[in-house]
Backbone as JSON Lines, residues from 0, in Angstrom:
{"i":0,"aa":"M","n":[-75.83,70.85,0.57],"ca":[-76.65,72.05,0.69],"c":[-77.49,71.98,1.95]}
{"i":1,"aa":"L","n":[-78.03,70.83,2.24],"ca":[-78.85,70.66,3.44],"c":[-78.02,70.89,4.7]}
{"i":2,"aa":"I","n":[-76.77,70.43,4.67],"ca":[-75.89,70.61,5.84],"c":[-75.65,72.1,6.08]}
{"i":3,"aa":"V","n":[-75.47,72.86,5.01],"ca":[-75.24,74.3,5.15],"c":[-76.45,74.96,5.8]}
{"i":4,"aa":"I","n":[-77.65,74.57,5.37],"ca":[-78.87,75.15,5.95],"c":[-78.99,74.78,7.43]}
{"i":5,"aa":"V","n":[-78.72,73.52,7.76],"ca":[-78.82,73.07,9.15],"c":[-77.82,73.82,10.02]}
{"i":6,"aa":"V","n":[-76.57,73.95,9.54],"ca":[-75.55,74.67,10.3],"c":[-75.96,76.13,10.49]}
{"i":7,"aa":"F","n":[-76.51,76.76,9.45],"ca":[-76.94,78.15,9.53],"c":[-78.05,78.31,10.56]}
{"i":8,"aa":"V","n":[-79.03,77.4,10.53],"ca":[-80.15,77.49,11.49],"c":[-79.65,77.27,12.91]}
{"i":9,"aa":"V","n":[-78.75,76.3,13.1],"ca":[-78.22,76.04,14.44],"c":[-77.48,77.26,14.97]}
{"i":10,"aa":"F","n":[-76.65,77.87,14.13],"ca":[-75.9,79.04,14.57],"c":[-76.8,80.26,14.75]}
{"i":11,"aa":"W","n":[-77.92,80.31,14.04],"ca":[-78.82,81.46,14.15],"c":[-79.67,81.33,15.41]}
{"i":12,"aa":"V","n":[-80.12,80.09,15.73],"ca":[-80.97,79.88,16.91],"c":[-80.13,79.95,18.18]}
{"i":13,"aa":"F","n":[-79.01,79.26,18.18],"ca":[-78.16,79.23,19.37],"c":[-77.0,80.22,19.19]}
{"i":14,"aa":"P","n":[-76.56,80.83,20.28],"ca":[-75.37,81.68,20.15],"c":[-74.15,80.84,19.78]}
{"i":15,"aa":"I","n":[-73.27,81.45,19.0],"ca":[-72.09,80.72,18.55],"c":[-71.1,80.64,19.71]}
{"i":16,"aa":"T","n":[-70.96,79.45,20.25],"ca":[-70.01,79.21,21.33],"c":[-69.14,78.04,20.93]}
{"i":17,"aa":"T","n":[-68.09,77.85,21.66],"ca":[-67.2,76.73,21.34],"c":[-67.92,75.4,21.57]}
{"i":18,"aa":"V","n":[-68.86,75.36,22.53],"ca":[-69.6,74.13,22.78],"c":[-70.49,73.81,21.59]}
{"i":19,"aa":"T","n":[-71.14,74.84,21.02],"ca":[-72.01,74.62,19.86],"c":[-71.18,74.17,18.67]}
{"i":20,"aa":"V","n":[-70.05,74.83,18.45],"ca":[-69.18,74.45,17.32],"c":[-68.71,73.02,17.48]}
{"i":21,"aa":"A","n":[-68.32,72.65,18.71],"ca":[-67.85,71.29,18.96],"c":[-68.97,70.29,18.74]}
{"i":22,"aa":"A","n":[-70.2,70.62,19.16],"ca":[-71.32,69.7,19.0],"c":[-71.65,69.51,17.52]}
{"i":23,"aa":"V","n":[-71.66,70.6,16.75],"ca":[-71.95,70.51,15.32],"c":[-70.85,69.72,14.62]}
{"i":24,"aa":"F","n":[-69.59,70.0,14.98],"ca":[-68.46,69.28,14.38],"c":[-68.56,67.79,14.67]}
{"i":25,"aa":"R","n":[-68.9,67.46,15.93],"ca":[-69.03,66.06,16.31],"c":[-70.16,65.39,15.52]}
{"i":26,"aa":"A","n":[-71.28,66.09,15.38],"ca":[-72.42,65.53,14.63],"c":[-72.05,65.3,13.17]}
{"i":27,"aa":"V","n":[-71.31,66.25,12.58],"ca":[-70.9,66.1,11.17],"c":[-69.95,64.92,11.01]}
{"i":28,"aa":"V","n":[-69.01,64.78,11.95],"ca":[-68.05,63.67,11.87],"c":[-68.77,62.33,12.02]}
{"i":29,"aa":"I","n":[-69.71,62.25,12.98],"ca":[-70.44,61.0,13.18],"c":[-71.29,60.69,11.95]}
{"i":30,"aa":"G","n":[-71.92,61.72,11.37],"ca":[-72.72,61.52,10.17],"c":[-71.88,61.04,9.0]}
{"i":31,"aa":"A","n":[-70.7,61.64,8.83],"ca":[-69.81,61.24,7.74],"c":[-69.34,59.79,7.94]}
{"i":32,"aa":"A","n":[-69.03,59.44,9.19],"ca":[-68.59,58.07,9.47],"c":[-69.72,57.08,9.17]}
{"i":33,"aa":"A","n":[-70.96,57.46,9.5],"ca":[-72.1,56.57,9.23],"c":[-72.28,56.39,7.73]}
{"i":34,"aa":"V","n":[-72.13,57.46,6.95],"ca":[-72.28,57.36,5.49],"c":[-71.18,56.48,4.92]}
{"i":35,"aa":"V","n":[-69.95,56.65,5.38],"ca":[-68.84,55.83,4.88],"c":[-69.07,54.36,5.22]}
{"i":36,"aa":"M","n":[-69.53,54.09,6.45],"ca":[-69.78,52.71,6.84],"c":[-70.9,52.1,6.0]}
{"i":37,"aa":"M","n":[-71.92,52.92,5.68],"ca":[-73.02,52.41,4.85],"c":[-72.52,52.03,3.47]}
{"i":38,"aa":"F","n":[-71.68,52.9,2.87],"ca":[-71.15,52.6,1.55],"c":[-70.25,51.36,1.58]}
{"i":39,"aa":"V","n":[-69.44,51.22,2.63],"ca":[-68.58,50.04,2.75],"c":[-69.44,48.78,2.87]}
{"i":40,"aa":"F","n":[-70.51,48.86,3.68],"ca":[-71.4,47.71,3.85],"c":[-72.06,47.35,2.52]}
{"i":41,"aa":"L","n":[-72.54,48.36,1.79],"ca":[-73.18,48.09,0.5],"c":[-72.18,47.5,-0.48]}
{"i":42,"aa":"F","n":[-70.94,48.01,-0.46],"ca":[-69.91,47.49,-1.38],"c":[-69.61,46.03,-1.06]}
{"i":43,"aa":"L","n":[-69.48,45.71,0.23],"ca":[-69.15,44.34,0.61],"c":[-70.29,43.4,0.25]}
{"i":44,"aa":"T","n":[-71.53,43.8,0.51],"ca":[-72.65,42.91,0.21],"c":[-72.82,42.74,-1.3]}
{"i":45,"aa":"S","n":[-72.59,43.79,-2.08],"ca":[-72.76,43.66,-3.52],"c":[-71.66,42.77,-4.11]}
{"i":46,"aa":"S","n":[-70.43,42.91,-3.65],"ca":[-69.36,42.07,-4.19],"c":[-69.57,40.62,-3.78]}
{"i":47,"aa":"E","n":[-70.11,40.39,-2.58],"ca":[-70.4,39.03,-2.14],"c":[-71.48,38.41,-3.01]}
{"i":48,"aa":"G","n":[-72.48,39.2,-3.37],"ca":[-73.54,38.7,-4.24],"c":[-73.0,38.32,-5.61]}
{"i":49,"aa":"E","n":[-72.08,39.12,-6.15],"ca":[-71.51,38.79,-7.45],"c":[-70.73,37.48,-7.38]}
{"i":50,"aa":"Q","n":[-70.01,37.26,-6.27],"ca":[-69.26,36.01,-6.15],"c":[-70.19,34.82,-6.13]}
{"i":51,"aa":"H","n":[-71.34,34.94,-5.43],"ca":[-72.3,33.84,-5.42],"c":[-72.85,33.61,-6.81]}
{"i":52,"aa":"G","n":[-73.09,34.7,-7.55],"ca":[-73.6,34.56,-8.91],"c":[-72.61,33.81,-9.79]}
{"i":53,"aa":"Q","n":[-71.33,34.11,-9.65],"ca":[-70.32,33.41,-10.45],"c":[-70.27,31.94,-10.06]}
{"i":54,"aa":"A","n":[-70.41,31.65,-8.79],"ca":[-70.38,30.24,-8.36],"c":[-71.56,29.49,-8.95]}
{"i":55,"aa":"D","n":[-72.73,30.13,-9.02],"ca":[-73.9,29.47,-9.62],"c":[-73.65,29.17,-11.09]}
{"i":56,"aa":"E","n":[-73.06,30.13,-11.81],"ca":[-72.79,29.92,-13.23],"c":[-71.8,28.76,-13.43]}
{"i":57,"aa":"I","n":[-70.78,28.71,-12.59],"ca":[-69.78,27.64,-12.73],"c":[-70.43,26.29,-12.43]}
{"i":58,"aa":"S","n":[-71.29,26.22,-11.41],"ca":[-71.93,24.94,-11.09],"c":[-72.86,24.51,-12.22]}
{"i":59,"aa":"K","n":[-73.5,25.45,-12.9],"ca":[-74.36,25.09,-14.02],"c":[-73.53,24.53,-15.18]}
{"i":60,"aa":"E","n":[-72.33,25.08,-15.39],"ca":[-71.48,24.6,-16.48],"c":[-71.08,23.14,-16.25]}
{"i":61,"aa":"F","n":[-70.78,22.77,-15.02],"ca":[-70.3,21.42,-14.75],"c":[-71.44,20.43,-14.51]}
{"i":62,"aa":"H","n":[-72.66,20.92,-14.42],"ca":[-73.8,20.03,-14.22],"c":[-74.28,19.55,-15.59]}
{"i":63,"aa":"T","n":[-73.88,18.34,-15.96],"ca":[-74.14,17.86,-17.32],"c":[-75.22,16.79,-17.37]}
{"i":64,"aa":"D","n":[-75.75,16.38,-16.21],"ca":[-76.78,15.34,-16.23],"c":[-78.06,15.86,-16.87]}
{"i":65,"aa":"S","n":[-78.69,14.99,-17.66],"ca":[-79.99,15.35,-18.19],"c":[-81.04,15.08,-17.11]}
{"i":66,"aa":"P","n":[-82.22,15.64,-17.21],"ca":[-83.26,15.37,-16.19],"c":[-83.57,13.89,-16.03]}
{"i":67,"aa":"R","n":[-83.55,13.13,-17.13],"ca":[-83.84,11.7,-17.02],"c":[-82.77,10.97,-16.2]}
{"i":68,"aa":"E","n":[-81.51,11.33,-16.41],"ca":[-80.43,10.66,-15.66],"c":[-80.55,10.96,-14.17]}
{"i":69,"aa":"S","n":[-80.88,12.21,-13.81],"ca":[-80.97,12.54,-12.4],"c":[-82.15,11.82,-11.75]}
{"i":70,"aa":"V","n":[-83.27,11.65,-12.49],"ca":[-84.42,10.92,-11.95],"c":[-84.06,9.44,-11.8]}
{"i":71,"aa":"A","n":[-83.33,8.88,-12.79],"ca":[-82.96,7.46,-12.74],"c":[-82.05,7.18,-11.55]}
{"i":72,"aa":"R","n":[-81.18,8.15,-11.2],"ca":[-80.26,7.94,-10.08],"c":[-81.01,7.93,-8.75]}
{"i":73,"aa":"R","n":[-82.12,8.62,-8.65],"ca":[-82.89,8.63,-7.4],"c":[-83.6,7.32,-7.3]}
């Protein structure tokens, strides 16, 4: 909805020319690419965090020393 308002204001303030249409189209494409890249970045970082979480759980499962044993080894 915001994009529609912005496009309407741009076309109302500036005369509709091929240069204006090309500039608005370019801005929309760049904006869409930025949004897609942001979602991809968020997806990659969230999946990486889940993998680290699983690794922590696995390491806790195999860590069987009691606190006394770990202190005695030091």
